Structure formats: C-alpha cells, structure tokens
C-alpha positions as CSV (number, residue, x, y, z in Angstrom):
1,M,330.1,161.7,73.8
2,E,331.5,164.5,75.3
3,V,334.9,165.1,77.8
4,K,332.0,166.0,80.8
5,D,330.3,162.2,80.4
6,V,333.5,160.6,80.6
7,N,334.6,159.0,84.2
8,I,337.6,158.6,85.2
9,L,339.1,156.5,88.3
10,I,341.7,157.3,89.8
11,V,343.3,154.4,92.4
12,D,346.8,154.9,94.5
13,D,347.2,154.4,98.6
14,E,349.6,157.9,98.0
15,A,347.4,160.8,98.9
16,E,349.4,163.2,97.4
17,L,349.6,161.5,94.1
18,R,345.7,160.6,94.0
19,N,344.7,164.2,94.1
20,L,347.3,165.9,91.9
21,L,346.1,163.1,89.3
22,A,342.4,164.1,89.4
23,R,343.5,167.8,89.5
24,I,345.2,167.1,85.9
25,L,342.3,165.4,84.4
26,E,339.5,167.3,86.3
27,L,341.2,170.6,84.8
28,E,340.5,168.7,81.5
29,G,337.1,167.9,82.0
30,Y,336.7,164.7,83.0
31,R,334.4,163.8,86.2
32,V,337.5,161.8,88.5
33,F,336.6,159.4,91.7
34,T,339.3,158.0,93.8
35,A,340.4,155.2,95.6
36,E,342.9,154.5,98.1
37,N,342.4,150.9,97.5
38,G,341.6,147.7,95.3
39,T,338.7,147.0,97.0
40,S,337.5,150.4,97.2
41,A,338.1,150.8,93.2
42,L,335.7,147.5,92.6
43,K,332.9,148.9,94.1
44,K,333.2,152.4,92.4
45,V,333.4,150.2,89.3
46,D,330.4,148.6,90.0
47,Q,328.2,151.7,91.7
48,E,329.3,153.9,88.4
49,I,330.0,153.6,85.0
50,I,334.2,153.7,84.8
51,H,335.5,154.6,81.0
52,V,339.1,154.7,82.6
53,V,341.0,153.6,85.6
54,I,344.6,154.6,86.5
55,T,346.0,152.3,89.0
56,D,349.5,152.2,91.0
57,V,350.9,148.7,91.2
58,Q,352.5,148.3,94.4
59,M,349.7,148.6,96.7
60,P,348.9,147.2,99.9
61,G,346.6,144.4,100.3
62,M,344.6,144.0,96.4
63,D,347.7,145.1,94.3
64,G,347.5,147.2,90.9
65,I,348.2,143.7,88.8
66,E,345.1,141.7,90.5
67,L,342.7,145.0,90.4
68,I,343.6,145.1,86.0
69,E,342.3,141.2,85.7
70,K,339.1,141.5,88.7
71,I,338.3,144.7,86.7
72,K,338.2,144.1,83.0
73,K,335.9,140.7,84.2
74,Q,333.3,143.3,85.9
75,S,333.3,145.9,83.1
76,P,334.8,144.4,79.9
77,T,334.4,147.8,78.4
78,T,336.5,149.3,80.7
79,E,340.4,150.5,79.6
80,V,343.1,150.5,82.5
81,I,345.9,152.4,82.4
82,C,348.5,151.3,85.1
83,L,351.5,153.1,86.9
84,T,355.2,151.1,87.5
85,A,357.3,153.2,89.7
86,Y,360.8,153.8,87.9
87,G,362.5,150.9,86.2
88,K,359.7,148.5,87.0
89,I,358.7,147.1,83.3
90,A,358.8,144.4,83.5
91,D,355.2,145.0,86.4
92,G,354.1,147.8,83.2
93,V,353.9,144.2,81.1
94,K,352.5,141.7,83.2
95,A,349.8,144.6,83.6
96,M,349.1,144.2,80.2
97,K,348.9,140.3,79.7
98,N,346.4,141.0,82.8
99,G,344.3,143.0,80.3
100,A,346.0,147.0,81.3
101,Y,345.3,149.3,78.1
102,D,348.9,150.3,79.0
103,Y,351.6,151.4,81.1
104,L,353.4,154.6,82.4
105,E,356.5,155.4,84.4
106,K,355.5,157.3,87.3
107,D,357.8,160.1,86.4
108,S,356.9,160.7,83.2
109,Y,353.3,160.7,84.3
110,R,352.7,164.4,84.0
111,T,354.1,164.7,80.2
112,K,352.6,161.9,79.5
113,I,348.6,161.1,80.8
114,I,347.0,163.2,79.4
115,P,347.9,162.4,75.5
116,L,347.0,158.8,77.3
117,V,344.1,158.9,79.1
118,A,342.5,160.6,75.4
119,K,343.1,157.4,73.8
120,A,342.4,154.9,76.2
121,V,339.0,156.9,76.6
122,E,338.6,156.9,72.6
123,K,338.3,153.3,73.1
124,S,336.6,152.7,75.8
125,K,333.9,154.7,73.8
126,L,334.5,152.1,71.0
127,Q,333.9,149.1,73.8
128,F,330.6,150.8,75.3
129,E,329.3,151.2,71.4
130,V,330.0,147.6,69.9
131,A,328.2,146.6,73.6
132,Y,325.6,148.2,72.7
133,L,325.0,147.0,69.0
134,R,325.8,143.3,69.9
135,K,323.3,143.7,72.4
136,K,320.9,144.8,69.9
137,V,322.1,142.5,67.0
138,Q,321.9,138.8,69.6
139,G,318.1,140.2,71.2
140,E,316.1,142.8,69.3
141,E,317.2,143.9,65.7
142,T,315.5,145.8,64.4
143,F,314.7,148.5,61.7
144,G,316.6,151.4,63.9
145,S,319.8,148.9,63.4
146,I,320.1,149.4,59.3
147,I,322.3,151.9,58.8
148,G,321.4,154.7,55.6
149,N,319.4,157.9,55.5
150,S,318.9,157.8,50.9
151,K,315.8,157.3,50.1
152,A,316.0,154.2,48.3
153,I,316.8,152.5,51.9
154,Q,314.4,154.6,53.8
155,N,311.7,153.5,51.1
156,A,312.6,149.9,51.8
157,I,312.3,150.0,55.3
158,E,309.2,151.7,55.1
159,T,307.4,149.4,53.0
160,A,309.0,146.5,55.6
161,K,307.7,148.7,58.8
162,K,304.1,148.4,57.4
163,V,304.2,144.9,56.3
164,A,306.1,143.9,59.7
165,P,302.9,142.9,61.9
166,T,301.3,140.7,59.6
167,D,301.5,137.7,58.9
168,A,301.5,138.2,54.9
169,T,304.6,136.8,53.3
170,V,307.5,138.8,52.0
171,L,309.9,138.3,48.6
172,L,313.3,140.7,49.3
173,T,314.9,141.0,46.8
174,G,318.1,142.8,45.4
175,P,322.0,141.7,44.6
176,T,324.4,140.4,46.8
177,G,325.1,141.7,50.3
178,A,322.6,144.4,49.8
179,G,321.7,143.2,53.4
180,K,318.8,140.8,52.5
181,E,319.0,139.0,56.0
182,V,319.3,142.1,58.3
183,F,315.6,142.7,56.7
184,A,314.3,139.7,56.9
185,N,315.5,139.9,61.6
186,A,314.1,143.4,61.4
187,I,310.7,141.9,60.3
188,H,311.1,139.4,62.1
189,N,311.5,141.0,65.5
190,A,308.6,143.8,64.6
191,S,305.9,141.0,64.0
192,Q,304.1,139.2,66.3
193,R,305.7,135.9,66.6
194,A,309.3,137.8,67.7
195,Q,309.5,136.0,70.5
196,Q,309.4,132.8,68.7
197,N,312.0,130.8,66.2
198,L,313.4,132.5,63.9
199,V,315.2,130.1,61.4
200,T,317.3,130.7,58.6
201,I,318.5,129.4,55.9
202,N,320.4,129.2,52.4
203,C,319.0,127.7,49.9
204,A,322.1,127.6,47.4
205,A,324.6,126.0,50.5
206,L,323.0,122.7,50.6
207,S,322.9,119.8,47.5
208,K,318.7,119.4,47.0
209,E,318.6,116.1,48.9
210,I,320.4,117.7,51.6
211,L,318.3,120.6,51.7
212,E,314.7,118.7,51.9
213,S,315.6,116.7,54.7
214,E,317.4,120.4,56.1
215,L,313.9,121.9,55.9
216,F,311.2,118.9,56.5
217,G,313.0,116.6,58.4
218,H,313.2,112.8,58.4
219,K,311.9,109.7,59.1
220,Q,314.4,106.6,60.9
221,G,315.8,104.5,57.5
222,A,314.3,106.8,55.0
223,F,317.8,106.8,53.2
224,T,321.2,105.6,53.9
225,G,322.1,107.7,56.6
226,A,319.6,108.3,58.7
227,I,320.0,105.8,62.1
228,K,316.8,108.5,63.9
229,D,314.3,110.0,63.3
230,K,315.5,113.8,62.5
231,Q,313.3,117.1,63.0
232,G,313.2,120.0,60.2
233,L,313.1,123.7,60.3
234,F,309.5,124.3,59.6
235,E,308.8,122.3,63.4
236,V,311.7,123.8,64.4
237,A,310.1,127.4,62.7
238,N,306.8,126.5,63.7
239,N,304.5,129.9,65.3
240,G,307.8,131.7,64.2
241,T,309.5,132.9,61.3
242,I,311.4,130.8,58.7
243,F,314.0,132.8,56.5
244,L,314.4,131.0,53.2
245,D,317.5,132.8,51.4
246,E,318.3,132.2,47.7
247,I,315.2,130.9,47.3
248,G,315.7,131.2,43.8
249,E,317.5,128.1,43.6
250,L,315.4,125.5,45.0
251,E,314.5,122.5,42.4
252,L,310.5,122.1,41.3
253,D,309.7,119.3,43.1
254,L,310.5,120.9,46.5
255,Q,308.8,124.1,45.1
256,A,306.1,122.2,45.4
257,K,306.2,121.3,49.2
258,I,306.8,124.7,49.8
259,L,303.2,125.8,48.4
260,R,302.2,123.0,51.0
261,V,303.2,124.6,53.3
262,L,301.9,128.0,52.1
263,E,298.4,126.6,51.3
264,N,296.9,124.8,53.8
265,G,300.1,124.8,56.4
266,T,301.2,120.6,56.3
267,F,303.8,119.0,54.6
268,I,305.1,115.0,54.9
269,K,308.7,114.4,55.9
270,L,310.6,111.7,54.2
271,G,310.1,108.8,54.6
272,D,307.1,109.2,56.2
273,T,303.2,109.6,55.4
274,K,301.4,111.5,58.0
275,E,300.8,115.4,57.5
276,Q,302.7,117.6,60.2
277,K,300.7,120.8,60.4
278,V,302.8,124.4,61.2
279,D,301.8,127.4,61.4
280,V,305.1,129.9,59.9
281,R,305.3,132.6,58.3
282,I,308.1,132.9,55.1
283,I,310.2,135.4,54.4
284,S,312.2,134.7,51.4
285,A,315.5,136.4,48.9
286,T,316.9,136.0,45.9
287,N,319.3,137.7,43.0
288,R,316.7,136.5,40.8
289,D,314.5,137.9,38.7
290,L,311.8,135.1,39.3
291,K,309.5,136.1,36.6
292,E,311.4,135.9,34.4
293,E,312.4,132.5,35.9
294,V,308.9,131.7,35.8
295,D,308.8,132.8,32.2
296,E,311.4,130.1,31.7
297,G,309.9,127.4,33.5
298,S,312.3,127.2,36.5
299,F,310.0,128.4,39.1
300,R,306.6,128.1,39.3
301,E,304.4,130.7,39.1
302,D,301.8,129.7,41.7
303,L,304.7,129.7,44.5
304,F,305.8,133.2,43.2
305,F,302.9,134.7,43.4
306,R,302.5,133.0,47.4
307,L,305.9,134.6,47.8
308,S,305.7,138.1,46.8
309,M,302.6,139.0,48.2
310,F,304.8,142.2,49.5
311,Q,308.3,142.0,47.6
312,I,310.5,144.4,48.7
313,E,313.3,145.1,46.3
314,L,316.9,146.6,48.2
315,P,318.9,148.8,46.7
316,S,322.8,147.9,45.7
317,L,325.1,150.1,47.6
318,N,326.1,152.0,44.4
319,E,322.3,153.3,44.8
320,R,322.7,154.6,47.8
321,H,326.0,156.3,47.7
322,E,325.6,159.2,50.7
323,D,325.5,155.5,53.1
324,I,328.9,154.9,52.4
325,I,330.4,156.8,55.1
326,P,327.9,156.2,57.8
327,L,328.5,152.1,56.9
328,A,332.1,152.7,57.0
329,T,332.1,154.3,60.3
330,H,329.8,151.8,61.2
331,F,332.1,148.8,60.2
332,L,335.2,150.5,61.4
333,S,333.5,150.5,65.0
334,L,333.0,147.0,65.3
335,A,336.2,146.2,63.6
336,S,338.0,148.5,66.3
337,V,337.1,146.7,69.2
338,K,336.9,143.3,67.0
339,S,340.7,144.3,66.7
340,G,341.6,145.7,70.0
341,K,342.8,148.6,67.8
342,P,341.6,151.6,69.0
343,I,341.2,153.6,65.7
344,L,339.0,156.9,65.5
345,G,338.6,157.2,62.4
346,M,339.4,158.1,58.2
347,V,341.3,160.2,56.4
348,T,339.8,162.3,53.5
349,A,341.1,160.5,50.9
350,Y,340.3,157.2,52.6
351,E,336.6,158.1,52.7
352,K,337.2,160.0,48.8
353,A,338.7,155.6,47.5
354,L,335.2,154.6,49.7
355,L,333.2,157.2,47.4
356,N,334.7,156.6,43.8
357,H,334.8,152.7,44.1
358,H,332.0,150.5,42.3
359,W,330.9,147.8,44.9
360,R,329.8,145.1,43.3
361,G,329.7,143.3,46.7
362,N,327.5,146.1,48.2
363,I,327.8,146.2,51.5
364,R,329.3,142.4,52.2
365,E,332.6,143.6,50.5
366,L,332.2,147.7,52.4
367,K,332.3,145.2,55.2
368,N,335.4,143.1,54.8
369,L,337.4,145.9,52.9
370,I,337.3,147.8,56.4
371,E,338.0,144.7,57.9
372,R,340.9,144.3,56.0
373,S,342.2,148.0,56.4
374,V,341.5,147.8,60.5
375,I,344.1,145.3,60.1
376,L,346.6,146.3,58.1
377,E,346.1,150.2,59.6
378,D,349.3,151.5,62.2
379,S,348.2,154.8,63.2
380,D,343.9,155.9,64.8
381,Q,343.2,156.7,61.5
382,L,342.0,154.5,58.0
383,T,344.8,155.6,55.5
384,I,344.9,154.7,51.6
385,Q,347.5,152.5,52.4
386,T,345.5,150.1,54.3
387,L,343.8,149.8,50.5
388,P,344.3,147.1,47.8
389,F,345.7,148.4,44.5
390,N,343.8,150.7,42.1
391,F,340.9,150.4,45.0
392,G,338.5,153.3,43.9
393,Q,339.4,153.9,40.0
394,S,336.0,152.3,38.6
395,F,335.0,156.0,38.6
396,P,336.8,159.7,38.3
397,S,337.6,161.2,42.1
398,G,335.7,162.3,43.7
399,P,331.5,163.0,43.5
400,G,332.6,166.3,42.5
401,N,331.8,166.1,38.9
402,P,328.7,164.6,38.6
403,E,327.9,165.3,34.0
404,T,331.4,163.0,34.6
405,L,330.0,160.1,36.1
406,K,326.9,160.3,34.4
407,A,328.4,160.3,31.1
408,I,330.6,156.4,32.7
409,E,326.9,155.4,33.8
410,K,325.4,156.0,30.4
411,Q,329.0,154.5,28.3
412,H,328.9,151.7,30.4
413,I,325.3,150.8,30.3
414,Q,324.9,150.9,27.1
415,K,327.9,148.5,27.2
416,I,326.7,145.9,29.0
417,L,323.0,146.2,27.2
418,T,325.6,145.2,23.7
419,H,327.2,142.5,25.6
420,T,323.9,140.9,26.9
421,G,322.1,141.2,23.4
422,G,319.7,143.7,25.0
423,N,319.0,141.6,28.1
424,R,317.4,144.1,30.7
425,T,317.7,141.0,33.6
426,K,321.2,139.5,32.7
427,T,322.0,143.5,32.3
428,A,321.0,144.0,35.8
429,K,322.7,141.2,37.0
430,I,325.9,141.9,35.7
431,L,325.6,145.2,36.8
432,D,324.6,144.1,40.5
433,I,321.5,146.8,40.0
434,G,317.9,145.7,40.4
435,L,315.6,145.7,37.3
436,T,313.4,148.1,38.4
437,T,316.8,151.1,38.4
438,L,318.0,149.4,34.6
439,Y,314.5,150.5,33.7
440,A,315.4,153.5,34.7
441,K,318.3,154.3,34.3
442,I,317.7,153.1,30.2
443,K,314.7,155.6,30.2
444,E,316.6,159.1,32.1
445,Y,319.7,158.3,28.7
446,R,317.4,156.8,26.3
447,L,319.3,153.8,26.1
448,N,318.2,151.1,23.1
C-alpha cells in the first residue's frame, strides 16, 4: 500500500489545530479528512476506509474517549492516536484502555506525529491484511490461499486443481506438517460440493471404539454410555466431503467399513441393523507409505486402490527452500495482528537462520516459530535473539555454497540408509521427505 492510498482522519473542534495537522500529513503524501466533532467523525468512518484517526480528547458533546470506543467497534482495523493536553497523561492511559494505538501530548505533536502515524499505519495495514485472510479462510479457502512458487508445490497445486471439480477420491501424502489439511480444504472449496459440509477427523486421535462411533454414529443402548442416538460424521457430511486425516492409523475392520461406503455408499450405525445411504466424497491423508502397509498386511489393498484414485504428494518444507521466506512473512502478518505488536519484517540474519534450518516439523514448525519470535520481540523487526539456542545450525550458513550443502545432504542420507539397513521407507520417514524424493536423491548421489 502506497502512502497516497492511506486515509487519515483528524478530529478536533479547534479549526486551527485541525487544519495544521492536515497540512503536515498531506505534505507527507497521506490523503487527509477532517471532522470537527465525534458525530461527524463516525459518519466519515462509515463512508470511507480510514486507516488512522487522530482525535482530541477534550471536545464538546462526544469526547475523544467515547469516540475511540465507537470507532473500534465500527471499524476494528482502524488505529486511533489520541491528542491530550499537557500533563494529562491519565487521559492518554484511559484512551489506550479504550483501544487507542497511542497518545500524544499536544505540545510535542510537531516532532512526534509523523513517525507515530507511520507506525499506526503499518499496524492498520496488518489489521486489514489479516481481516482479509481470515475472511478467505473462513469462507473460501481456495488454491489462491496456498503460499509458494516452488516447482514442487506448484505441481501439487496443478494436480489438485484438475481433480477438485470431480468426485474422485484423493489421497494426500507427505510428511507431518506439510499442509495436507489446507489442500483438503482447497479441493473441497473448488468442488461442486463447496456449498455443503466439509467434515474433518484425525483417525490417529481417537481409540478404535470412539472413532467408529464418531464416523458412523450409534443407536441408543449400543454400548455403555450410549444414552441416545448419535449422528455420525458420514451423515453430517452427506452431499459434501469428509477428510480422513492420518488414515493409515485405521484398524482393519474400520477400513472394511470405509470401503463399503466407497463401493456402495452405505454404512450401518453401531447397534443398528438397518443400512443408511450417503453421498460423500472422501479425501484422505497420511504420512505413511500405504503401499508398504499393504505389503505388510496392515492396510487393505482394495481400500488403498479406491482411496488413491488421485494421489498427491506434498513436499516437505526442506524441498521448497524458496518458499520459506514468503511463508514466514505470511505467518508474521498473522502473528503480529494476533499479538497486537506491529512487527514489520525480519532482519537479514533472521532470514538466513530460517533458510539454514532443517525443518523437521515443516510448515507447522515454521508457523509456531514465527509466533514464538513475535511474542519475544521488542523491536519492529524479528531478530535472531528471539530464536531458540543453536537454531539454524543444521547446515552451513546461507544458500550460497550449494556444493557444501549437497555434500552434507549426501552424507546425511547415506548415514540414515545405513542406520535403517537400507530400508527406503523408514529412511524417508526419518528424513521427513517423500519416498519419491528419496529415490531421486539416491539416484542423484549414486548411493547404495
């Protein structure tokens, strides 16, 4: 957002001060509106997108304290700077309790108003951005909300876009924290079922008995504690989509029931004898190698083939190096607004530390790290002092020495292969990369 696109509203019953402030800010390039009282100010906030309001405290009728409270209710993303008389610090404190960004004594506004407005504008911009992002997440999380320009993530997005409008089952694979649920939401919202329910359940989070009841429901008296009929998630998702996260954790008998839904759209509630019919699209996800699970007999082959009509492997964050800073910037915007701290960016050393780190927890780890840094940071830029001890020391500093990085990667992969006795699946899991990626690395580095 350029300065000329920023709207400032000055509210003061003294025309001389009001006009002088307007002139100072117009010379900085801001678009300035003025109002002589609280009632006129609220009308202007209703008519225009106002980023920052500068208001006097002492005004006839509605005073500045009351005005601040009403502005924050009417336009939560608008920041308010309060002007107080000399020695009236109590007024400023009261204003901030009502939601003001900061206060300024009138006798010092000439030297302090411009930098203070600039900081308030930055916070307002963050508020606007996060409000927009929240609206997208709540109402229409689509492929446009997936951040990243790396080839690996773009290939996954293109495949998902093609399958989304159909009713085909989708199996999302990849390491924990790679964004499988985000993809599931995007696929649903780009489908013909977007106006219907998307129901999500983590199959690893519940015991077998509870999971069966959650998925298919139960009749009253089906087991101890079943005091009334319960609707299952497949019923809730009827005509919509169900997302079965960590599906590799399902017991074999539950796998058979999922297969039945896929084959003829029916299931039987616990304690019931009557079939129920549903029309549900199934999206599933796992960080396991289901082909190996099939070979070991712990996952049904027929269910695997039905679930994996379209299999989309999501890359680990370590495989999409160029996306780390854009993702970090996105999470910084969200965390800054959530914490109420206008942090505007990251120092170079902080960015280098992110780029040097080996992301075992993937995107989820990055998000948590940024939130931690925002809480600890005292300046308007994230600094390395907010990072955990020894963070970012997994690889040599900076991406500028690819040969050294490749040598370390080759050595590390060989070490894990030796540790697992050459088991590719276990090696990929330890490394937090996809099996396909591991085979490509083995071929590239000519490993045994």
